[in-house]
C-alpha positions as a LaTeX table, in Angstrom:
\begin{tabular}{lrrr}
\hline
Residue & $x$ (\AA) & $y$ (\AA) & $z$ (\AA) \\
\hline
Met1 & $-33.84$ & 139.31 & 29.89 \\
Asp2 & $-34.95$ & 137.31 & 32.94 \\
Arg3 & $-34.08$ & 139.24 & 36.07 \\
Thr4 & $-35.35$ & 138.74 & 39.58 \\
Val5 & $-35.82$ & 141.83 & 41.72 \\
Asp6 & $-35.68$ & 141.48 & 45.47 \\
Tyr7 & $-38.26$ & 143.25 & 47.61 \\
Leu8 & $-35.83$ & 145.80 & 49.03 \\
Thr9 & $-34.69$ & 146.91 & 45.58 \\
Ala10 & $-38.30$ & 147.18 & 44.40 \\
Ala11 & $-39.30$ & 149.18 & 47.48 \\
Arg12 & $-36.35$ & 151.55 & 47.06 \\
Ala13 & $-37.17$ & 152.07 & 43.38 \\
Glu14 & $-40.82$ & 152.78 & 44.18 \\
Ala15 & $-39.84$ & 155.28 & 46.87 \\
Leu16 & $-37.40$ & 157.01 & 44.53 \\
Phe17 & $-40.05$ & 157.01 & 41.79 \\
Val18 & $-42.52$ & 158.93 & 43.98 \\
Ser19 & $-39.89$ & 161.23 & 45.47 \\
Asp20 & $-39.39$ & 164.84 & 44.45 \\
Leu21 & $-35.85$ & 164.11 & 43.24 \\
Ser22 & $-35.33$ & 165.20 & 39.66 \\
Ala23 & $-33.78$ & 162.80 & 37.21 \\
Trp24 & $-32.19$ & 165.77 & 35.47 \\
Ala25 & $-30.43$ & 167.08 & 38.59 \\
Gly26 & $-27.66$ & 164.50 & 38.48 \\
Pro27 & $-28.30$ & 163.31 & 42.04 \\
Thr28 & $-25.51$ & 162.01 & 44.23 \\
Arg29 & $-25.67$ & 158.83 & 46.30 \\
Ala30 & $-26.54$ & 160.93 & 49.36 \\
Asp31 & $-29.34$ & 162.65 & 47.42 \\
Val32 & $-30.83$ & 159.31 & 46.39 \\
Val33 & $-30.66$ & 157.83 & 49.89 \\
Ala34 & $-32.22$ & 160.96 & 51.42 \\
Ala35 & $-34.97$ & 161.06 & 48.79 \\
Ile36 & $-35.86$ & 157.41 & 49.41 \\
Arg37 & $-36.02$ & 157.90 & 53.17 \\
His38 & $-38.10$ & 161.04 & 52.84 \\
Ala39 & $-40.54$ & 159.46 & 50.39 \\
Val40 & $-41.09$ & 156.43 & 52.61 \\
Arg41 & $-41.68$ & 158.61 & 55.67 \\
Met42 & $-44.00$ & 161.02 & 53.88 \\
Arg43 & $-46.14$ & 158.27 & 52.37 \\
Gly44 & $-46.55$ & 156.13 & 55.45 \\
Gly45 & $-44.17$ & 153.39 & 54.39 \\
Thr46 & $-43.40$ & 151.36 & 51.32 \\
Arg47 & $-47.05$ & 150.43 & 50.70 \\
Gly48 & $-47.91$ & 154.11 & 50.36 \\
Cys49 & $-45.13$ & 154.48 & 47.80 \\
Ala50 & $-46.36$ & 151.42 & 45.90 \\
Gly51 & $-49.88$ & 152.85 & 45.83 \\
Glu52 & $-48.65$ & 156.09 & 44.32 \\
Val53 & $-46.65$ & 154.20 & 41.71 \\
Ala54 & $-49.77$ & 152.28 & 40.72 \\
Ala55 & $-51.76$ & 155.51 & 40.47 \\
Ala56 & $-49.06$ & 157.09 & 38.33 \\
Tyr57 & $-49.07$ & 154.16 & 35.93 \\
Gly58 & $-52.85$ & 154.38 & 35.71 \\
Asp59 & $-52.93$ & 158.14 & 35.18 \\
His60 & $-49.80$ & 158.77 & 33.09 \\
Pro61 & $-48.17$ & 155.54 & 31.86 \\
Glu62 & $-46.19$ & 157.40 & 29.21 \\
Val63 & $-44.35$ & 159.29 & 31.96 \\
Ala64 & $-44.33$ & 156.55 & 34.59 \\
Ala65 & $-42.37$ & 153.97 & 32.59 \\
Pro66 & $-39.32$ & 156.18 & 31.93 \\
Arg67 & $-39.40$ & 157.45 & 35.52 \\
Met68 & $-39.37$ & 153.87 & 36.87 \\
Arg69 & $-36.52$ & 152.90 & 34.52 \\
Trp70 & $-34.56$ & 155.86 & 35.90 \\
Ala71 & $-35.44$ & 154.98 & 39.51 \\
Arg72 & $-34.43$ & 151.32 & 39.05 \\
Gly73 & $-31.17$ & 152.35 & 37.40 \\
Met74 & $-30.35$ & 154.75 & 40.22 \\
Val75 & $-31.18$ & 152.20 & 42.90 \\
Asp76 & $-29.12$ & 149.54 & 41.13 \\
Ser77 & $-26.12$ & 151.84 & 40.84 \\
Val78 & $-26.33$ & 153.35 & 44.34 \\
Phe79 & $-27.00$ & 150.10 & 46.21 \\
Ala80 & $-24.95$ & 147.71 & 44.06 \\
Gly81 & $-22.33$ & 145.48 & 45.60 \\
Pro82 & $-21.43$ & 144.60 & 49.16 \\
Ser83 & $-20.08$ & 148.07 & 50.02 \\
Ala84 & $-23.54$ & 149.57 & 49.50 \\
His85 & $-25.19$ & 147.59 & 52.29 \\
Gln86 & $-25.36$ & 149.42 & 55.58 \\
Trp87 & $-25.26$ & 146.23 & 57.63 \\
Ser88 & $-23.96$ & 142.73 & 57.24 \\
Trp89 & $-24.49$ & 139.42 & 58.96 \\
Pro90 & $-22.12$ & 139.42 & 61.94 \\
Gly91 & $-22.42$ & 135.68 & 62.50 \\
Pro92 & $-23.59$ & 134.17 & 65.76 \\
Thr93 & $-23.71$ & 136.61 & 68.62 \\
Lys94 & $-21.58$ & 136.10 & 71.71 \\
Trp95 & $-24.55$ & 135.02 & 73.82 \\
Ala96 & $-25.59$ & 132.43 & 71.24 \\
Ala97 & $-22.15$ & 130.87 & 71.42 \\
Asp98 & $-22.22$ & 130.94 & 75.24 \\
Val99 & $-25.63$ & 129.31 & 75.46 \\
Gly100 & $-24.55$ & 126.33 & 73.41 \\
Ser101 & $-27.37$ & 124.02 & 72.44 \\
Ser102 & $-30.02$ & 125.87 & 74.44 \\
Ser103 & $-32.64$ & 127.55 & 72.22 \\
Ala104 & $-33.42$ & 130.28 & 74.76 \\
Pro105 & $-31.20$ & 133.36 & 75.09 \\
Ala106 & $-29.30$ & 133.98 & 78.29 \\
Ala107 & $-30.95$ & 136.20 & 80.88 \\
Gly108 & $-30.97$ & 139.84 & 79.86 \\
Gln109 & $-30.11$ & 139.10 & 76.22 \\
Pro110 & $-32.37$ & 140.15 & 73.36 \\
Arg111 & $-34.33$ & 137.46 & 71.53 \\
Gly112 & $-33.57$ & 137.19 & 67.80 \\
Glu113 & $-31.39$ & 140.30 & 67.62 \\
Thr114 & $-28.49$ & 139.03 & 65.54 \\
Cys115 & $-28.10$ & 141.72 & 62.90 \\
Met116 & $-26.15$ & 144.88 & 63.54 \\
Arg117 & $-26.57$ & 148.23 & 61.85 \\
\hline
\end{tabular}
């Protein structure tokens, strides 16, 4: 099974892995999203989560592997498909269309801010 995992999916799975959310609790989508956010904040970002995952695999690999399979499965099911994304590419912004061929944004317009939440 050759499957590529994007960085966002991997980071979410790592954060869920190190969270306090129980696999046995039957978490909802809201529970998973909240647990991921909390884990990332509490561990200083995704690198902190990745460090804890590595430590868990080093200390208790027999527990870490099933926990990561659960975390990946939850992330895949919660964030699968286009409806799961919280933002989408809106296309060129109004100011980009107004500027035409100029590479600089119009006065007062943000530089490189083309994605909306």
